[in-house]
Structures are given as structure tokens and as C-alpha cells.
N, C-alpha and C positions, 0 to 999 in steps of 0.2 A: 503494499499500499503506499510506505514515504517512494517506494520509486513511482509510481503511480503520481504521485504529489509532486515528486520533483520535473518530468517530463509535463505535466501541465504547466508548473509553472513560466517554461520555455514559452505558453504564449497568451501569459497574462499580463496586464498592465495597469501601470497605477490610475485607479479609479473604480476598477474590476471587486464587484462583489460576489462575494461564491457562497453559494447555499450547499449544505452538507449535509442529505441524507441518509439516514440510516440506522438499525438498531442499534442497544448499548451492545457494544463489542464490534461493529463490525469495520470499525477501522478508522471513522470521519476524524479523528485526531491526529493516528497516525499519516495519515495523507493530509495534513493540514500540515505536520510536521514537511516531510518531503516539501511541500511549496513553500512554507517557512526560512529552508535551509536554503534551498537554492532560488531566492531573491534576497536573503539577506546575511547570506554567509553565518547567518548564529547558531554553533554548534553545542550547546552547550544544554542541558536540560530542559526539552517541551514538552509542555503539559497541558491538558483542556482547561479554560480557566474558568469551570462550575461553580468558583467561591467570589470572583473578582471580577468575574461576567467579561471582562475583556483586558486582552496579556497585547502588550507589545513592543514591535520587535523592528527597530532601526536598523537601517540595513540601505542599500541602490535603490530597492523599493522598501516603504518601508510595510508592514504587516501588522493589521490589525487584528488579532485571532478573538470571537467573540463566541460564547456559550450560553444558550438561550433554554439552557432544561429548566433552573428551576423558576418560571415566569409563571406567574397563576393564566397570563392574561396576554393577549397582544399589544392592553396600550398599555401595557409595562415599560416595551421599547424606548416611549418618547422618554422615559424618568430618568434614563442611562446619558443621556446625549448621545444618544448615536449618530445625530446629523452632524454632528464636530467633524465629523471621522471621514466624509466623503475624499474624496476627491486629494486625499493626502498620501493614499497607496491601495495598497491591494486591504477590501477589509474577507476576513472566511467569519462564517455562522454557520455551529453547528445548531441543534436542534430550529430552525426556522420556522419552522411549521407553529412553535411556540408565538410568534408575529404574523402570524396569516395575515397577506392583504397590505401590511403594512412598508414589507420591503422590496424593492426593484433590483433584482437581480440580473448580472450578467452574465452568469454560469450557474448553471444546476446540476449538481454531484449526486447518483444514488447511489447506494450502496445497498447491497443482497445478502446473506449467507448463498451458495450452492449448495456447501457442505462444510463440515469442520474445520476445511484447511484453505479453501478457495473463495471468493469471491466475486462479485459481477457486480459492476462501475458503468455507471451511466452516465454520459458527461453531457450537456445539452447546452451549447452558447447560443444564449439568446438578445444578444445585440452587434455581434459583425461575427467576422467570417475565421475559423481557427485554425487557419492556415499551418502558423506552424507547427500542428498538435500532432502526434501521435504515440498510440500504443502496440 
């Protein structure tokens, strides 16, 4: 999953909003780790921001990694100042269904289990041609 994230990062650009969908343990954070490392060069531990809501990573392209799992309603997205991150880098959002209808994505990533050791990853580019991406 980390390698898929690294390959996806090649086609991302400042201002992109990437929605990461999947069940617990499906690999959302691992895929995000690949994107973060590829775009920022960040090599220390990268974890899901479940309790802090957002982790920020500086680099060639800054990355803002959100986890909305603890949100009780879609209205909560407006309480965290989400809009101030627009255009400043790449935004990754785990559990985006917790803010349904309030996020305009550039890329949607859906991760499902195939079996115990494999996943299916479907990536949709919603706002532009993904010419640089291949797996």
C-alpha cells in the first residue's frame, strides 16, 4: 500500500484533495504514508491523526493529513478550520464519509479487502487527467 501511495504521489499537485475510503485496517494510513514520504521526504514515523484530527508535513509539496473518524456529524468539518488548508499543499482525508457533501475532492481512493493478504485499490481522478499515474 505504501508503494501505491508513492506512485499516486507522482500525479498529485498542490491544491489536490484526496479522499481515502476503506474499512479499519484496509491500508488508508499506509497509503497516506507513501504519499507523504514521496511528496515531503519525511522519514520519521507517520501515523493516522485520529486524535489530533490533522498532521502537517512540510516538504517540496506540503501535505495535510486529516482523520475524521471521531466526527459525529458532517457539520464538524467546519469547526476545525479545514478551509485554511486549501491550496497550501495536498490534503489527505481518511474517513471522508464523516463530512459527506462538504468536501470537493480531486481524487477518490477506495480500498477494499480481496482476502487476508491483498487489497483492491480503485483511484478516481475527478478534476483532471491522471497522465502521470500507473500501477
